[in-house]
C-alpha positions in Angstrom: 49.3 12.4 33.5 50.8 14.4 30.8 52.9 17.3 30.2 53.3 19.8 27.5 56.5 21.8 27.1 57.5 20.8 23.5 59.4 23.3 21.3 57.4 22.1 18.3 54.1 23.4 19.6 52.3 25.9 17.3 52.6 29.6 18.2 49.2 29.8 19.7 50.1 27.0 22.1 53.0 28.8 23.7 52.9 28.5 27.4 55.1 29.2 30.4 55.8 26.5 33.0 54.2 27.2 36.3 57.5 27.3 38.1 60.3 29.9 37.8 62.3 29.8 34.6 65.7 28.3 34.6 67.5 31.5 33.9 65.7 33.3 36.8 65.7 30.5 39.3 68.1 30.9 42.2 71.0 28.4 42.6 70.0 25.3 44.4 70.6 25.2 48.2 70.0 22.7 51.0 68.6 19.4 49.8 68.2 20.7 46.2 72.0 21.0 46.1 72.6 17.4 47.3 72.6 14.1 45.5 70.3 11.3 46.3 72.8 9.4 48.4 73.3 12.3 50.7 69.7 13.5 50.9 68.3 10.0 51.5 70.1 9.7 54.8 67.0 11.5 56.2 64.4 8.7 56.5 61.5 11.1 56.3 62.9 12.7 53.1 63.4 9.3 51.6 59.8 8.3 52.4 58.5 11.4 50.8 60.5 10.8 47.6 59.3 7.2 47.4 55.7 8.5 47.7 56.4 11.0 45.0 57.9 8.5 42.6 55.1 6.0 43.4 52.4 8.6 42.6 54.2 9.6 39.4 54.7 6.0 38.3 51.1 5.1 38.7 50.1 8.4 37.0 52.2 7.4 34.0 50.7 3.9 33.9 47.2 5.3 34.1 48.0 7.8 31.3 49.2 5.0 29.1 46.0 3.1 29.7 43.9 6.1 29.1 45.5 7.2 25.9 45.3 3.7 24.5 41.5 3.7 25.4 41.1 7.2 23.9 42.6 6.0 20.7 39.4 4.0 20.1 37.5 7.3 19.9 39.8 8.8 17.3 38.0 9.8 14.1 40.9 8.9 11.7 43.6 6.4 11.5 46.2 9.2 11.6 44.7 10.4 15.0 44.6 6.8 16.3 48.3 6.3 15.4 49.2 9.6 17.0 47.6 8.6 20.3 49.2 5.2 20.2 52.6 6.8 19.9 51.9 9.0 22.9 50.7 6.1 24.9 54.0 4.3 24.2 55.9 7.4 25.4 53.9 7.3 28.7 54.8 3.7 29.2 58.5 4.4 28.8 58.2 7.1 31.4 56.5 4.6 33.7 59.3 2.1 33.1 61.9 4.7 34.1 60.2 5.5 37.4 59.6 1.8 38.1 63.3 1.1 37.5 64.4 3.9 39.7 62.2 2.7 42.6 63.8 -0.7 42.3 67.3 0.8 42.1 66.8 2.5 45.5 65.6 -0.7 47.1 61.8 -0.1 46.9 59.2 -2.4 45.6 57.5 -0.5 42.8 54.0 -1.9 43.2 54.0 -1.2 46.9 55.1 2.4 46.2 52.3 2.9 43.7 49.5 1.2 45.6 48.6 4.1 48.0 47.8 6.3 45.0 45.7 3.9 42.9 42.3 4.7 44.5 42.7 8.5 44.2 44.0 8.5 40.7 41.4 5.9 39.5 38.7 7.9 41.2 39.9 11.0 39.4 39.7 9.3 36.0 36.3 7.8 36.7 35.0 11.3 37.6 36.5 12.8 34.5 35.9 10.1 31.8 35.6 11.9 28.5 32.3 11.4 26.6 33.9 12.0 23.2 37.2 12.5 21.3 37.4 16.3 21.9 36.9 15.9 25.7 39.7 13.4 25.8 42.1 15.8 24.0 41.2 18.6 26.4 41.7 16.3 29.4 45.1 15.2 28.2 46.2 18.8 27.4 44.6 20.7 30.3 44.0 18.2 33.1 47.3 16.4 32.9 49.2 19.6 32.6 47.9 20.8 36.0 49.4 17.8 37.6 52.6 18.3 35.6 52.9 21.9 36.9 52.4 20.7 40.5 55.2 18.1 40.1 57.5 20.6 38.5 57.0 23.0 41.5 57.9 20.1 43.9 60.9 19.0 41.8 62.7 22.3 42.4 63.0 21.2 46.1 64.2 17.7 45.4 67.8 16.4 45.4 69.6 16.7 42.1 69.2 13.1 41.0 65.5 12.8 41.8 64.9 16.2 40.3 66.5 15.2 37.0 64.4 12.1 36.8 61.1 13.8 37.6 61.7 16.6 35.1 62.6 14.0 32.4 59.4 12.0 32.9 57.4 15.2 32.8 58.7 15.9 29.3 56.3 16.4 26.5 55.0 13.4 24.6 53.9 15.5 21.6 50.3 15.8 22.8 50.4 19.6 23.2 50.5 20.8 19.6 48.4 17.8 18.4 45.6 18.6 21.0 45.6 22.3 20.3 45.4 21.9 16.6 42.5 19.4 16.7 40.5 21.3 19.3 40.9 24.7 17.6 39.9 23.2 14.3 36.8 21.7 15.9 35.8 25.0 17.4 36.4 26.8 14.1 34.1 24.3 12.4 31.4 24.5 15.1 31.8 27.4 17.5 29.2 26.0 19.9 31.7 23.3 20.8 33.8 25.9 22.6 31.3 26.5 25.3 30.9 22.8 26.2 34.7 22.3 26.2 35.3 25.4 28.4 32.9 24.0 31.0 34.6 20.6 30.8 38.1 22.2 31.3 36.9 24.1 34.3 35.6 20.9 35.8 38.9 19.2 35.1 40.7 22.0 36.9 38.6 21.6 40.0 38.8 17.8 40.1 42.6 17.8 39.5 43.2 20.2 42.4 40.9 18.3 44.7 42.6 15.0 43.9 46.1 16.5 44.4 45.1 17.8 47.8 43.6 14.5 48.9 46.7 12.6 47.9 49.0 14.9 49.8 46.8 15.0 52.8 46.8 11.2 53.0 50.6 10.8 52.9 52.3 12.3 56.0 55.9 12.3 54.6 54.8 13.9 51.4 52.7 16.6 53.0 55.4 17.4 55.5 58.0 17.8 52.8 55.6 20.2 50.8 55.0 22.5 53.8 58.6 22.8 54.8 59.0 20.1 57.5 61.5 18.2 55.4 64.1 19.6 53.1 63.3 23.0 51.7 59.6 22.8 51.5 57.0 25.5 50.8 55.9 27.8 53.6 52.2 28.6 53.6 52.7 31.8 51.6 54.6 30.0 49.0 51.8 27.4 48.7 49.5 30.2 47.8 51.9 31.5 45.2 52.4 28.1 43.8 48.7 27.6 43.2 48.5 31.0 41.7 51.2 30.1 39.2 49.4 26.8 38.4 46.1 28.7 37.8 47.9 31.2 35.6 49.4 28.4 33.5 45.9 26.8 33.2 44.5 30.1 31.9 47.2 30.3 29.2 46.5 26.7 28.1 42.8 27.5 27.9 43.6 30.5 25.7 45.8 28.3 23.5 42.8 26.1 22.9 40.6 29.0 22.1 38.5 28.5 25.3 37.5 30.9 28.0 38.9 30.1 31.5 
């Protein structure tokens, strides 16, 4: 997965996170105002958080592998080194999640295993055919997942929320991807149409994969629709996906692509 909110992005890459801004967000209440030790007394909430951390951890590990693989497609040594640096950042995020699972008494591999098939399937379905498709996938596709996790994080206990937001932090891919893709479109405008179709496919596949993961995990789905902690009601689910779609449209514009 990966996750673009860096302050060093170029002006044309400015975007708004899908969730409410910090200054406009209401003060945390319920579980969101508790620490992990208090919130985890509810076994169903604990199970949902373990699922969430397991999904994130495997997503980070898969992102590390994918960026390392994409580096082989890089046209220059500078580009190759940049992707290698980003891959390293993803692996450090994975380590933080793995360590946290161990700290709370969960076996990290067991927590990740339920999500391997879905995430691997997503990456098989969206394997880039070239360097530019790989950049668009990292910028657009991964950011959709990032937006979803940020929405969920607002309803987590304070300790888990801080960890989730930290591992969703930018790895530097945003400005790099935008610069390279826009330069390619400027040099050959026809590229834009192909990449726009690719980005729309990524959007559909990412949303479908997220829905499948949630549907397969009872504790996670119950938390998201309000059965545990301060979950979303059905109306809020709709608003959440509207915010994610709006953020996607802004990212497409940053790349110079039509949504």
